[in-house]
SERO-4910 file (N, C-alpha, C, O; in steps of 0.05 Angstrom, whole numbers):
BEGIN
 pado doro    nc1    nc2    nc3   cac1   cac2   cac3    cc1    cc2    cc3    oc1    oc2    oc3
  Met    A  -3706  -4093  -2599  -3712  -4065  -2598  -3696  -4051  -2620  -3673  -4057  -2625
  Asn    A  -3709  -4032  -2633  -3697  -4016  -2655  -3675  -3998  -2645  -3678  -3985  -2624
  Arg    A  -3652  -3998  -2660  -3629  -3982  -2651  -3635  -3952  -2651  -3627  -3937  -2633
  Lys    A  -3649  -3942  -2672  -3656  -3913  -2673  -3674  -3905  -2650  -3671  -3884  -2638
  Phe    A  -3693  -3923  -2644  -3711  -3918  -2621  -3695  -3916  -2595  -3700  -3899  -2578
  Met    A  -3676  -3934  -2592  -3659  -3934  -2568  -3642  -3909  -2567  -3639  -3898  -2545
  Asp    A  -3632  -3900  -2589  -3616  -3875  -2590  -3633  -3851  -2581  -3623  -3834  -2566
  Val    A  -3658  -3850  -2590  -3676  -3828  -2582  -3681  -3829  -2552  -3681  -3809  -2538
  Gln    A  -3687  -3853  -2542  -3693  -3857  -2514  -3668  -3849  -2497  -3671  -3836  -2477
  Leu    A  -3645  -3857  -2506  -3620  -3851  -2492  -3615  -3821  -2491  -3608  -3810  -2471
  Lys    A  -3620  -3808  -2514  -3616  -3779  -2515  -3635  -3764  -2496  -3627  -3746  -2483
  Lys    A  -3660  -3773  -2496  -3680  -3761  -2479  -3673  -3764  -2449  -3673  -3745  -2434
  Ala    A  -3665  -3788  -2442  -3659  -3794  -2414  -3634  -3779  -2405  -3634  -3768  -2383
  Thr    A  -3613  -3778  -2422  -3589  -3763  -2414  -3594  -3733  -2412  -3582  -3720  -2395
  Ser    A  -3611  -3723  -2430  -3617  -3695  -2429  -3632  -3688  -2403  -3626  -3668  -2390
  His    A  -3652  -3704  -2397  -3667  -3700  -2372  -3649  -3702  -2347  -3651  -3687  -2329
  Leu    A  -3631  -3722  -2348  -3612  -3726  -2326  -3594  -3701  -2323  -3589  -3692  -2300
  Ala    A  -3585  -3690  -2345  -3567  -3667  -2344  -3582  -3643  -2332  -3570  -3628  -2316
  Lys    A  -3607  -3640  -2339  -3623  -3617  -2328  -3626  -3620  -2297  -3624  -3601  -2283
  Leu    A  -3632  -3645  -2288  -3636  -3649  -2260  -3610  -3646  -2244  -3610  -3634  -2222
  Thr    A  -3588  -3655  -2255  -3563  -3654  -2240  -3550  -3626  -2241  -3535  -3618  -2223
  His    A  -3555  -3612  -2263  -3543  -3586  -2267  -3551  -3567  -2244  -3535  -3551  -2235
  Arg    A  -3576  -3568  -2235  -3585  -3551  -2214  -3572  -3558  -2187  -3569  -3541  -2170
  Gly    A  -3564  -3583  -2184  -3551  -3592  -2160  -3569  -3592  -2136  -3560  -3592  -2113
  Ser    A  -3595  -3592  -2141  -3615  -3590  -2120  -3628  -3618  -2114  -3651  -3622  -2120
  Phe    A  -3612  -3635  -2102  -3622  -3662  -2095  -3608  -3671  -2070  -3585  -3663  -2064
  Ile    A  -3622  -3689  -2056  -3611  -3700  -2031  -3615  -3731  -2032  -3637  -3740  -2037
  Lys    A  -3594  -3746  -2026  -3597  -3775  -2025  -3608  -3782  -1998  -3598  -3773  -1977
  Gly    A  -3629  -3798  -1998  -3642  -3807  -1973  -3671  -3813  -1977  -3681  -3812  -2000
  Asn    A  -3684  -3820  -1956  -3713  -3825  -1957  -3727  -3809  -1935  -3715  -3803  -1914
  Ile    A  -3752  -3802  -1941  -3768  -3788  -1921  -3779  -3808  -1901  -3791  -3828  -1908
  Val    A  -3775  -3801  -1876  -3786  -3818  -1854  -3803  -3800  -1836  -3794  -3779  -1828
  Thr    A  -3827  -3809  -1831  -3845  -3794  -1813  -3847  -3809  -1787  -3852  -3833  -1786
  Met    A  -3843  -3794  -1765  -3844  -3806  -1739  -3863  -3791  -1721  -3867  -3767  -1724
  Lys    A  -3876  -3805  -1703  -3894  -3793  -1683  -3880  -3795  -1656  -3870  -3816  -1649
  Arg    A  -3880  -3773  -1641  -3866  -3773  -1616  -3881  -3755  -1596  -3898  -3739  -1603
  Thr    A  -3873  -3758  -1571  -3883  -3740  -1550  -3860  -3721  -1543  -3837  -3727  -1545
  Cys    A  -3868  -3696  -1536  -3848  -3675  -1532  -3838  -3674  -1503  -3815  -3665  -1498
  Gly    A  -3853  -3684  -1484  -3844  -3684  -1457  -3855  -3661  -1439  -3852  -3662  -1415
  Tyr    A  -3869  -3642  -1451  -3881  -3621  -1436  -3906  -3632  -1422  -3924  -3643  -1435
  Pro    A  -3909  -3629  -1396  -3931  -3642  -1381  -3958  -3631  -1389  -3978  -3646  -1386
  Asn    A  -3961  -3606  -1398  -3987  -3595  -1405  -3993  -3597  -1435  -4014  -3586  -1444
  Cys    A  -3977  -3611  -1450  -3981  -3613  -1479  -4002  -3634  -1486  -4007  -3652  -1471
  Arg    A  -4014  -3630  -1509  -4035  -3649  -1519  -4024  -3677  -1523  -4038  -3697  -1521
  Cys    A  -3998  -3679  -1528  -3986  -3706  -1533  -3987  -3722  -1507  -3988  -3747  -1507
  Val    A  -3985  -3709  -1484  -3986  -3723  -1458  -4015  -3725  -1449  -4023  -3747  -1441
  Lys    A  -4030  -3704  -1451  -4058  -3704  -1440  -4077  -3720  -1458  -4093  -3736  -1447
  Glu    A  -4075  -3717  -1484  -4095  -3730  -1502  -4083  -3753  -1517  -4097  -3768  -1531
  Gly    A  -4057  -3757  -1515  -4044  -3779  -1530  -4040  -3774  -1559  -4033  -3792  -1575
  Lys    A  -4045  -3749  -1568  -4041  -3742  -1596  -4011  -3734  -1600  -4003  -3712  -1591
  Lys    A  -3996  -3751  -1612  -3967  -3747  -1615  -3961  -3726  -1637  -3977  -3722  -1655
  His    A  -3938  -3714  -1634  -3928  -3695  -1655  -3917  -3711  -1678  -3903  -3731  -1674
  Val    A  -3922  -3702  -1702  -3911  -3714  -1726  -3887  -3699  -1735  -3888  -3674  -1739
  Ser    A  -3864  -3713  -1739  -3840  -3700  -1748  -3829  -3714  -1772  -3832  -3738  -1775
  Met    A  -3815  -3698  -1789  -3803  -3710  -1813  -3773  -3712  -1809  -3760  -3695  -1797
  Tyr    A  -3762  -3735  -1818  -3734  -3739  -1817  -3724  -3749  -1845  -3740  -3759  -1861
  Ile    A  -3699  -3746  -1849  -3686  -3758  -1873  -3672  -3783  -1863  -3655  -3781  -1845
  Gly    A  -3678  -3805  -1875  -3664  -3830  -1868  -3642  -3834  -1889  -3647  -3834  -1913
  Lys    A  -3617  -3837  -1879  -3594  -3838  -1896  -3575  -3859  -1887  -3568  -3860  -1863
  Lys    A  -3566  -3876  -1905  -3547  -3897  -1898  -3519  -3884  -1897  -3511  -3870  -1916
  Gln    A  -3505  -3889  -1875  -3478  -3878  -1872  -3461  -3898  -1856  -3469  -3905  -1833
  Asp    A  -3439  -3907  -1867  -3422  -3926  -1853  -3437  -3951  -1844  -3431  -3961  -1822
  Gly    A  -3455  -3961  -1860  -3469  -3985  -1854  -3492  -3983  -1835  -3506  -4003  -1829
  Thr    A  -3498  -3959  -1825  -3521  -3955  -1808  -3538  -3933  -1819  -3529  -3916  -1835
  Thr    A  -3563  -3932  -1810  -3582  -3911  -1820  -3581  -3888  -1800  -3585  -3891  -1776
  Lys    A  -3575  -3864  -1811  -3575  -3840  -1796  -3601  -3825  -1800  -3611  -3825  -1823
  Met    A  -3612  -3814  -1779  -3637  -3799  -1782  -3631  -3769  -1777  -3619  -3762  -1756
  Ile    A  -3639  -3752  -1796  -3634  -3724  -1794  -3661  -3710  -1792  -3677  -3712  -1810
  Tyr    A  -3665  -3695  -1771  -3690  -3681  -1767  -3693  -3658  -1787  -3674  -3644  -1794
  Val    A  -3718  -3656  -1798  -3725  -3634  -1817  -3745  -3616  -1804  -3767  -3624  -1797
  Pro    A  -3738  -3590  -1799  -3757  -3571  -1788  -3782  -3568  -1806  -3779  -3570  -1831
  Lys    A  -3805  -3562  -1795  -3829  -3558  -1811  -3825  -3539  -1834  -3836  -3544  -1856
  Arg    A  -3811  -3517  -1830  -3808  -3497  -1851  -3792  -3507  -1875  -3793  -3494  -1896
  Leu    A  -3777  -3529  -1871  -3761  -3540  -1893  -3772  -3565  -1906  -3761  -3576  -1925
  Glu    A  -3795  -3575  -1895  -3805  -3601  -1904  -3811  -3602  -1934  -3803  -3621  -1948
  Glu    A  -3824  -3581  -1945  -3831  -3581  -1973  -3806  -3581  -1991  -3804  -3596  -2011
  Glu    A  -3786  -3565  -1984  -3761  -3563  -1999  -3747  -3590  -1998  -3736  -3599  -2019
  Val    A  -3745  -3603  -1975  -3732  -3628  -1972  -3746  -3650  -1989  -3733  -3666  -2002
  Glu    A  -3773  -3650  -1988  -3788  -3670  -2004  -3781  -3667  -2033  -3778  -3687  -2047
  Lys    A  -3780  -3643  -2044  -3773  -3638  -2072  -3745  -3648  -2078  -3741  -3661  -2099
  Lys    A  -3726  -3643  -2061  -3698  -3650  -2066  -3695  -3681  -2065  -3679  -3692  -2080
  Ile    A  -3709  -3694  -2046  -3707  -3723  -2045  -3721  -3736  -2069  -3711  -3755  -2080
  Ser    A  -3743  -3724  -2077  -3757  -3734  -2101  -3739  -3731  -2126  -3739  -3749  -2143
  Ala    A  -3725  -3709  -2128  -3707  -3704  -2150  -3685  -3726  -2150  -3677  -3736  -2171
  Tyr    A  -3674  -3732  -2127  -3654  -3753  -2125  -3664  -3780  -2135  -3650  -3794  -2150
  His    A  -3688  -3787  -2127  -3700  -3813  -2136  -3705  -3813  -2166  -3701  -3834  -2179
  Arg    A  -3713  -3790  -2178  -3715  -3788  -2207  -3688  -3792  -2221  -3686  -3805  -2241
  Ile    A  -3668  -3780  -2209  -3641  -3782  -2220  -3632  -3811  -2220  -3621  -3822  -2239
  Lys    A  -3637  -3824  -2197  -3629  -3852  -2194  -3643  -3870  -2215  -3631  -3888  -2227
  Lys    A  -3669  -3865  -2220  -3684  -3881  -2240  -3673  -3875  -2268  -3671  -3894  -2284
  Leu    A  -3666  -3850  -2273  -3655  -3843  -2300  -3628  -3857  -2304  -3623  -3867  -2326
  Val    A  -3611  -3857  -2284  -3585  -3870  -2286  -3589  -3900  -2292  -3575  -3911  -2309
  Asp    A  -3608  -3913  -2278  -3614  -3941  -2283  -3624  -3945  -2312  -3616  -3964  -2325
  Lys    A  -3641  -3927  -2321  -3652  -3929  -2348  -3630  -3926  -2369  -3628  -3942  -2388
  Ile    A  -3613  -3906  -2365  -3591  -3901  -2384  -3572  -3925  -2384  -3562  -3933  -2406
  Ser    A  -3566  -3936  -2361  -3549  -3960  -2359  -3561  -3983  -2375  -3547  -3997  -2389
  Glu    A  -3587  -3988  -2372  -3600  -4009  -2386  -3599  -4005  -2417  -3594  -4024  -2432
  Leu    A  -3604  -3980  -2425  -3603  -3974  -2454  -3575  -3978  -2465  -3572  -3989  -2487
  Asn    A  -3555  -3970  -2450  -3527  -3974  -2458  -3520  -4004  -2459  -3506  -4013  -2477
  Tyr    A  -3531  -4019  -2440  -3527  -4048  -2439  -3539  -4061  -2464  -3527  -4078  -2477
  Asp    A  -3564  -4052  -2470  -3578  -4063  -2494  -3563  -4056  -2520  -3561  -4073  -2538
  Gln    A  -3552  -4032  -2521  -3537  -4024  -2545  -3512  -4041  -2548  -3505  -4050  -2570
  Leu    A  -3499  -4045  -2526  -3474  -4062  -2526  -3481  -4090  -2535  -3466  -4102  -2550
  Lys    A  -3503  -4100  -2525  -3511  -4127  -2532  -3517  -4129  -2562  -3510  -4148  -2575
  Met    A  -3531  -4108  -2573  -3537  -4108  -2601  -3511  -4107  -2618  -3509  -4121  -2638
  Lys    A  -3493  -4090  -2610  -3467  -4088  -2624  -3452  -4114  -2623  -3440  -4123  -2643
  Lys    A  -3453  -4127  -2600  -3438  -4152  -2597  -3451  -4174  -2615  -3436  -4189  -2627
  Asp    A  -3477  -4175  -2615  -3491  -4196  -2631  -3488  -4191  -2661  -3485  -4210  -2676
  Lys    A  -3487  -4166  -2669  -3485  -4160  -2698  -3457  -4152  -2706  -3451  -4147  -2729
  Lys    A  -3439  -4152  -2687  -3411  -4144  -2691  -3409  -4117  -2704  -3393  -4113  -2723
  Ile    A  -3425  -4097  -2694  -3426  -4070  -2704  -3405  -4054  -2688  -3402  -4058  -2664
  Val    A  -3390  -4037  -2701  -3370  -4021  -2688  -3378  -3992  -2685  -3364  -3976  -2674
***
C-alpha cells in the first residue's frame, strides 16, 4: 500500500473520529428488542396473544449483560447514539490498522 495514500486515509479517519467523539453523543451497547406480556387481564397481549414490543440496551458490565429499558419516546435518540458508538469503534479499528501498516512499512524500509 502506498504511504501517501495511507496518510490520506489516516487523516480522513481521524478527522471523522474527532467529529463523532467531540459531540459526546454516543452510547456503548447493543439494541435488543423483546416481546413481553404486561399482565393486565383485559389487554390484547393476554386476550389475543399479541405481545408488546420493547427496546432495551444490552450492555456488558462486570462480566454479565445488563439490560436497560428504553422508553418509546427515547428509542430514536438511543438508536442514533448506539449507531454512533459502533461507527466510532469501526473508525478506531481502521485507524489502528493503518498505524500498524505504517509501522510495518517503516520497519521494513527502516524509515524514521
